[in-house]
N, C-alpha and C positions, 0 to 999 in steps of 0.2 A: 502212462497217463498220471499215475500218482505223483510222479516227480514234479509235475507242474504246481502242486500245492506247496512245494518248498518255497515258492515265491512269496508266500504269506509270512514266512519266518521273520524276515526283516521288520515287517510291521509289528509283530509281537515283540521283537527286541526293542524297537523304538518305544513302545508302551512301557516295557520293563524298565528301560533306562530313564524314561520320564518320571516314573514312580520313584526310582532310586535317587534321581536328582532332587526330587521334592523332599525326600526324607534325609538326604545327606546333611543338610544343615550346614553349620559352619559359616565362616566369613573369610574375607581376605584371600591370601595366597592359596590355602587349601581349596576354597570354593572355586577359584579360577582353574586350578589344576584338575579338580574333579570334573568340572564342566568340560574342559578341553579333552580329557581322556574319554569321558562318556561320548562326546560328539565324535571323536576320532574312531573309537571302537564301534560305534553305531554305523558309521560310514564304511568301515572295514567289513563289518558283518553283512551289510547290504551288498557290497561288492562281491564278497566271497560266496554268499548264497546265490546271487544272480549268476555269478560265473559258473557255479556248480550246476545250476539248472541249464544254463547254456551248454556247458560241456556235455552233460548227460543227454541233452536232446540232439546235440550236434555230432557227437562221437558214438556211433552205434556200438563200437567195441567196448566202450565204458559201460554201456547198459548191459552188455553180456558178461561183465565181470572182469574183463581184461584191463590191464593197467593203462592209465592215461599217459600221453607223452609228458616227459619231464617239463617241457616248456609250459604245459598247462598247469602243472603243479606250481610252477614259478608264479603264476598269477595269484596264488594264495599265499605263498611264502613271502613275497615282497611286501604286501600290506602288513603282515605280521612283523616283519623286520622294521618297518617304519614305526609301528606302535612301540616296539621294544626300544628303538632309538629315542623316540619322543618321551616315553615314560622314564627311561633311564636318565635322560637329560634333566628331568624335573624331580626325580626321586629324592634328592637331597633337600629339596624345599618343603617336602611334605611334613606337616606337624602331626603328632599323634592324633588319630581319629579312628572311628569304627568302620570306615568304608574303604579306605585306600591305603595301600602299602603292605609291608610285611607285618601283619598283625598276629604276633605270637605272644605267649606268656612272657618271654624274655624281653621283647621289644617294648612291651607295655610296663615292664618292671621299673625302668629308669629312662628318663628322657635322653640322657647321654647315650644309652644303648640304642635307642630309637634313631637318633641323629647319625651316629657312626655306622649303624647297620644300613640305613637308607643311603648314606653316601657311598658305601661299598656296593650295595645292591644296584644303585644307579650306574656305577662304573661297569659292573658286570653286565647289566641289561643293555647298556649302550653298545658295548663292544660285542655282545652276543648278537644284537640286531645287525651290526655291520658284518660280522662273520657269517651269519645266516644268509644275508643278502648276497654276499660274495660267493659263498658255497652254492647257493641256489642258482646263481647265474652260471657258475662253472658247471653245475649239474645240467642246466638247460643247454649249454653250448656243447657239452660232451654227450648229452642224452644218457646220463648215468645218474640214477636216483640215489646212489650211495652217498654222493656229496650232500644232497638235501638231508638225508638221514643223519649224517655226521653233524651238520649244522643244527638240526633239531636236538640231537644229543647234547651238544655244547650248550644250547639254550636251556635245556632242562637242568643240566649241571649248574649253570650260572644262577639258577634260582635257589638251589640247595646250599651253596657255599655261604651266602649271607645269613641263612637261617642257622647254620652251624656256628658261624662267627658270632651271631647274636647270643647264642647259648653260652659260648665260651666267655664272651665279654661280660655277660650278666653274672656269671660265676665269679669272674675276677673282681668285678665291682662289688659284689655282695660280700666278698671276703674282706674288703677294705674297711 
C-alpha cells in the first residue's frame, strides 16, 4: 500500500527543478542547456518513478524481494542512457557556472581547464551512454543482469576519469 505514495515523488521533483531553474540564472547557451537537462531529467524521473510503481504493483515477486526481470530494469537503464548521451553531447558547450558540469576546485581554477575537462567529460559521457544502452539491451535479451552491472560500472568510471584529468591539467597549467 505504501508503494502507491511513490507516485508523488515526480511532483516533488518537478517542484525542486522549478526552484533550481529559477535560481540557475545565467543567459544564452548555459541557460538553454540547463533548461533542456532539467526538463529531460524531470521526464526521466517521472518515467522511472511511475515504472517502479507499476513494476512493484504488477510483479508480486518484486514485492517479496525477488529480483525483477532484466527487461524491466532496461526500462530504467535506457532513459539514463539517453540522458548521458544528451548531456555528453552538450557538455563541451557549458560555460563555468555553479549549477551544471564538473564543478571541482580544479575546473574552477582556470577556464582552459574547465573547457578541456568538459570536452573530455562529454566524450566519455556520450560513449558511456551508448555502451550502457547496448549492454542493457544485451542483458535484457540474454536475461543476464551482469551486462547491466558492467554498463553501470563503465558509466561510473567515465565520471571519475575527467575529474582526475582536470586535477592533472590544473597542476600542469599552474606550473607554467
